[in-house]
C-alpha positions in Angstrom: 0.0 0.0 0.0 2.8 2.4 0.9 4.4 1.8 -2.4 1.2 2.6 -4.3 0.8 5.8 -2.3 4.3 6.8 -3.0 3.8 6.3 -6.8 0.7 8.3 -6.7 2.4 11.2 -4.9 5.2 11.1 -7.6 2.7 11.2 -10.3 0.9 14.1 -8.7 4.3 15.9 -8.2 5.1 15.4 -11.9 1.8 16.8 -12.9 2.3 19.9 -10.8 5.7 20.5 -12.1 4.6 20.0 -15.6 1.7 22.4 -15.2 4.0 25.0 -13.6 6.4 24.7 -16.6 3.6 25.2 -19.1 2.4 28.3 -17.1 6.0 29.6 -17.1 6.4 29.1 -20.8 3.2 30.8 -21.5 4.3 33.8 -19.3 7.5 34.2 -21.4 5.5 34.0 -24.6 3.1 36.6 -23.3 5.9 38.9 -22.3 7.5 38.5 -25.8 4.2 39.6 -27.4 3.9 42.4 -25.0 7.3 43.6 -26.0 6.4 43.5 -29.6 3.2 45.3 -29.0 5.0 47.9 -26.9 7.7 48.5 -29.6 4.9 49.1 -32.2 3.5 51.8 -30.0 6.7 53.7 -30.4 7.1 54.5 -26.7 9.9 53.7 -24.3 8.9 55.5 -21.1 6.8 52.7 -19.4 5.9 49.2 -19.9 2.3 47.7 -19.5 1.4 47.3 -15.8 1.3 43.5 -15.9 5.0 43.4 -16.7 7.1 43.9 -13.5 9.8 42.4 -11.4 9.8 41.5 -7.8 12.9 41.5 -5.6 13.7 38.6 -3.3 16.4 37.9 -0.8 17.0 34.4 0.6 16.8 35.2 4.2 14.0 33.6 6.3 10.9 35.2 7.5 8.6 37.7 6.0 7.4 41.2 6.5 5.2 43.9 4.9 6.6 45.8 1.9 6.8 49.1 3.6 8.6 47.8 6.6 11.0 45.8 4.5 11.8 48.9 2.4 12.5 50.9 5.6 15.1 48.3 6.7 17.2 48.7 3.5 20.0 50.8 4.8 22.9 49.5 2.7 23.2 47.9 -0.7 21.9 44.4 -0.6 22.4 41.4 -2.8 19.1 40.0 -4.2 17.4 37.9 -6.9 15.0 39.4 -9.3 12.0 37.3 -9.9 9.3 37.4 -12.6 5.9 37.0 -10.8 3.4 34.7 -12.5 0.4 33.7 -10.4 1.7 32.1 -7.2 5.2 31.6 -8.7 8.3 33.7 -8.6 10.6 32.6 -11.3 14.3 33.8 -10.8 15.3 35.7 -13.9 18.3 37.8 -12.8 20.7 38.6 -10.0 21.8 41.9 -8.7 21.8 44.4 -5.9 19.1 46.5 -4.3 19.8 50.1 -3.1 18.4 51.9 -0.1 14.9 53.3 -0.8 15.0 57.0 -1.6 14.2 59.4 -4.4 16.4 60.1 -7.3 16.9 60.0 -11.0 17.8 56.8 -13.1 18.6 57.3 -16.7 17.1 60.9 -16.5 13.8 59.5 -15.3 12.6 60.0 -11.7 12.3 57.1 -9.5 8.7 56.2 -9.3 6.7 55.9 -6.1 7.1 52.5 -4.5 10.0 51.6 -6.9 13.5 50.6 -6.0 16.8 51.3 -7.5 18.3 47.9 -8.6 21.7 47.1 -10.2 21.6 44.0 -12.4 24.6 41.7 -12.5 23.7 38.6 -14.3 20.7 37.4 -16.1 19.1 34.0 -17.0 19.5 33.7 -20.8 15.9 32.5 -21.1 14.6 35.8 -20.0 16.9 38.2 -21.8 14.2 39.5 -24.1 11.8 40.3 -21.3 11.1 44.1 -21.1 12.3 45.9 -18.1 9.7 47.5 -15.9 10.6 51.2 -16.8 12.0 51.5 -20.3 14.3 54.3 -21.4 16.2 55.1 -24.6 19.2 53.2 -23.4 17.6 50.1 -22.0 14.5 48.3 -23.2 15.0 44.6 -22.3 16.7 42.7 -19.6 19.6 41.9 -21.8 20.4 45.5 -22.2 20.1 46.1 -18.4 23.2 44.1 -17.3 25.6 46.4 -15.4 23.1 49.2 -15.2 20.7 50.8 -12.7 17.1 50.1 -13.1 13.8 50.8 -11.4 11.9 47.8 -10.0 8.5 47.8 -8.4 8.6 47.3 -4.7 8.0 43.6 -3.9 4.8 42.4 -2.6 4.4 40.7 0.8 4.3 37.3 -0.9 7.5 38.1 -2.9 9.7 39.6 -0.2 11.6 38.0 2.7 13.4 39.9 5.4 16.1 42.0 3.7 19.5 41.7 5.1 23.0 43.0 3.9 24.3 39.4 3.7 25.1 38.2 0.1 22.8 35.6 -1.2 23.6 32.1 0.0 22.2 30.5 -3.2 24.8 31.9 -5.5 26.2 28.5 -6.5 22.6 27.2 -7.1 21.7 30.2 -9.3 24.8 29.7 -11.4 24.1 26.0 -11.8 20.5 26.7 -12.9 21.2 29.5 -15.3 21.9 28.2 -18.9 24.8 29.6 -20.9 26.5 31.1 -17.8 30.1 30.3 -17.7 31.8 29.8 -14.4 35.4 30.8 -14.5 38.1 31.5 -11.9 38.1 35.1 -10.8 39.9 37.4 -13.1 40.9 41.1 -12.6 37.7 42.5 -14.1 35.5 40.3 -12.1 37.5 40.5 -8.9 37.5 44.3 -9.0 33.7 44.3 -9.7 33.0 42.1 -6.7 35.3 44.2 -4.4 33.6 47.4 -5.5 30.2 46.1 -4.6 31.2 46.4 -0.9 33.6 49.3 -1.4 31.5 51.7 -3.5 33.8 54.6 -3.5 37.6 54.4 -3.7 39.7 57.5 -3.0 42.5 58.1 -5.6 45.4 60.6 -5.3 47.7 61.7 -8.0 51.0 62.8 -6.5 52.2 66.3 -6.7 53.9 67.0 -10.0 52.0 64.3 -11.9 48.9 66.0 -13.1 49.5 69.4 -11.7 51.9 71.2 -9.2 50.0 69.9 -6.2 48.4 66.6 -5.4 45.1 65.9 -7.1 42.5 63.8 -5.4 39.2 62.2 -6.7 37.1 59.1 -6.4 36.3 56.1 -8.5 32.9 54.6 -7.8 31.3 51.2 -8.4 28.8 52.7 -10.9 31.7 54.4 -13.0 33.4 51.1 -13.2 30.3 49.3 -14.3 29.7 52.0 -17.1 33.3 51.1 -18.3 32.4 47.4 -18.4 29.2 48.2 -20.1 31.0 50.3 -22.7 29.1 53.4 -22.0 30.7 56.8 -22.0 33.9 56.5 -19.9 33.9 58.7 -16.9 36.7 61.2 -16.1 37.7 59.3 -13.1 38.5 56.1 -15.2 40.6 58.0 -17.7 42.4 60.0 -15.0 43.1 56.8 -13.1 44.5 55.2 -16.2 47.1 57.9 -16.5 48.1 57.5 -12.9 48.4 53.7 -13.4 50.4 54.1 -16.6 52.8 56.5 -14.8 53.3 53.8 -12.1 53.6 50.9 -14.6 55.9 52.7 -17.1 57.8 54.9 -14.8 61.0 54.5 -16.7 59.4 55.2 -20.0 57.8 58.5 -19.0 61.0 60.6 -19.6 59.6 62.5 -22.5 55.9 62.4 -21.7 53.7 64.1 -19.3 50.0 63.9 -18.6 47.4 66.7 -18.4 44.5 66.6 -15.9 41.2 65.8 -17.8 39.2 67.5 -15.0 40.9 70.8 -15.8 40.3 71.0 -19.5 36.7 69.7 -19.9 34.9 71.0 -22.9 32.2 72.5 -20.7 34.8 74.3 -18.6 36.5 75.6 -21.8 33.2 77.2 -22.7 32.1 78.6 -19.2 35.4 79.4 -17.4 37.9 79.7 -20.2 40.4 81.7 -18.2 40.7 78.7 -15.7 41.5 76.4 -18.6 44.1 78.7 -20.0 45.7 79.2 -16.6 45.9 75.5 -16.1 47.5 74.9 -19.5 50.1 77.6 -18.9 50.9 76.1 -15.4 51.2 72.6 -16.9 53.6 73.8 -19.6 55.8 75.4 -17.0 55.6 72.3 -14.7 56.6 70.0 -17.5 59.1 72.2 -19.2 61.4 70.2 -21.3 58.9 67.4 -21.9 58.5 66.5 -25.6 54.9 65.4 -25.3 52.0 66.6 -23.2 49.2 63.9 -23.4 45.8 65.5 -23.0 42.6 63.4 -22.9 39.8 65.8 -23.7 36.1 65.2 -23.1 33.6 67.4 -25.1 29.9 66.8 -25.4 30.3 63.2 -23.9 32.9 62.3 -26.5 36.6 61.7 -25.8 39.4 63.0 -28.0 43.1 62.6 -27.4 45.5 65.5 -28.0 49.3 64.9 -28.2 50.8 68.4 -27.7 54.4 69.0 -28.7 55.5 72.3 -27.1 58.9 72.5 -28.7 57.7 72.6 -32.3 54.2 73.9 -31.8 52.5 70.9 -33.2 49.3 69.4 -31.8 48.1 65.9 -33.0 44.4 65.2 -32.7 43.1 61.6 -32.4 39.3 61.3 -32.8 37.5 58.0 -33.1 34.7 59.9 -34.9 36.8 61.8 -37.3 34.9 64.0 -39.8 36.2 66.3 -42.5 36.2 69.8 -41.1 37.3 73.2 -42.4 38.5 74.7 -39.1 39.6 72.3 -36.3 39.9 75.3 -33.9 36.0 75.9 -34.1 35.3 72.2 -33.7 37.3 71.6 -30.5 36.8 74.2 -27.8 40.2 73.5 -26.1 42.3 74.5 -29.2 41.6 78.1 -28.8 42.7 78.0 -25.3 45.9 76.2 -26.3 46.7 79.0 -28.6 46.4 81.5 -25.8 48.4 79.3 -23.5 51.2 79.0 -26.0 51.3 82.8 -26.4 51.6 83.3 -22.7 54.0 80.5 -22.2 56.6 81.4 -24.9 55.5 85.1 -25.2 56.0 84.7 -28.9 53.1 85.0 -31.3 55.1 84.6 -34.5 55.2 80.8 -34.5 51.7 79.5 -35.4 50.4 76.2 -34.0 50.0 73.3 -36.5 47.0 71.2 -35.9 47.2 67.7 -37.3 44.0 65.6 -37.4 45.5 62.0 -37.6 44.3 58.9 -39.5 43.6 57.0 -36.4 41.4 54.1 -35.4 37.7 54.8 -36.1 34.8 53.3 -34.1 32.4 53.5 -37.0 28.8 52.7 -36.1 29.6 52.2 -32.4 29.8 56.0 -32.2 30.9 57.9 -29.2 30.3 55.3 -26.4 33.6 53.6 -27.1 35.6 56.8 -27.5 37.0 56.5 -24.0 38.2 53.0 -24.6 39.9 54.1 -27.7 41.8 56.8 -26.1 42.9 54.4 -23.3 44.5 52.3 -26.1 46.1 55.3 -27.8 47.6 56.6 -24.6 49.1 53.1 -23.7 50.4 52.7 -27.2 52.0 56.2 -27.3 53.7 55.9 -23.9 54.9 52.3 -24.5 55.9 52.5 -28.1 55.1 55.4 -30.3 56.9 58.3 -28.4 60.3 56.7 -29.2 61.7 58.3 -32.3 58.4 60.1 -32.8 57.5 61.3 -35.4 60.3 60.5 -37.8 60.3 56.7 -37.0 56.7 56.4 -37.9 56.7 58.5 -41.1 53.0 58.9 -41.7 52.3 59.0 -37.9 49.0 57.3 -37.2 47.8 55.6 -40.5 45.3 52.9 -39.4 41.6 53.7 -39.5 40.4 50.3 -38.7 38.3 49.8 -35.6 39.9 48.2 -32.5 39.2 44.5 -32.1 37.0 43.6 -29.1 40.0 41.6 -27.6 42.1 44.8 -27.6 39.5 46.8 -25.7 38.9 43.9 -23.1 42.7 43.6 -22.6 43.0 47.3 -21.8 40.1 47.1 -19.3 41.6 44.0 -17.7 44.9 45.9 -17.3 43.2 48.8 -15.8 41.4 46.5 -13.3 44.5 44.6 -12.4 46.6 47.7 -11.8 43.8 49.3 -9.8 43.5 46.3 -7.6 47.3 46.3 -7.0 47.7 50.0 -6.3 44.5 51.2 -4.7 42.7 48.1 -3.2 45.6 46.0 -2.0 44.6 46.3 1.5 40.8 45.6 1.0 39.9 42.1 2.1 
């Protein structure tokens, strides 16, 4: 009799699981249809009300939504679940931020919504639309490494929130198809450390970027934007210069770096005298250097200037190079360089020669990769190109092909490895 009952229970269990799988497959199909319908409507500001995510942590116990939200005081690891009936299907893993107001992708945080950072997704749900669509992010696949809005979990979805990482990490990875499990590498190791050390203080020694020490911070979100290949932040580029100075100290004899924070395109427009003063100070500080390397950010697009003070030549490397009649009108910084040269040498008889180089072009990828490109150019110039420049290279830069993905990833990995070694060596 016991054997018969056991077989019946197994049959019932199989039937329940089968029904649940059918329901889940139907949910995914419905969501795909909703996404198609939504795209046809031509709007990316919101998604139909019946498409939402819940947030779930694996601690025991339960509480009301409002009480749970109030207890979120620090960034907390969580699973994102797709509600369907009484089921909560895990579709992604990430972190939930303390409940407050704010902007995400230029949109205000909605009432009873949470700020969530998505780390990994289940490939089966990559096409599911995110709860609050924007011009940058429409589906779950696009959301990896970005901040998103997620509707506050219901009482049935939420468990007591704690700051402890999820204990089901291994299980999640096992159940996620197409997710490769590798040994920690610099990129991943730094990402994991920055999750619990959200802001890292960085100091450039006196004489490196300017006469005095210069301090700034690198944040978890800025690093994630680098990984996501979004517009590279000032902190990332500035840190790269510091790291290269430490790595290639013996090769820096002819080169010096300028501070990107002091020559921003916006600053060149609004406070031009400050930009000119900085350029003059930098030329005096680095008197005798053959090359001043200046990463320049204008309108969310990075350009690299290689300034040769001794012969009044400025080389311009732009990954979105376009034919233009007057370079000085196109790049705000150039007018200020003219003024700085006049003040530095007190000689206006020698004109500056602007040379727009035949450098690597990003093509259809547009400006999002411009920061990655100048990171590669800076490294190449300091390591190789400065020696015998320009006679050794004849036509200077003469390769307009796009960088291969491997080259971009290698540079990011180098940045992560050196950042770990120099700025997070004491972090456990």
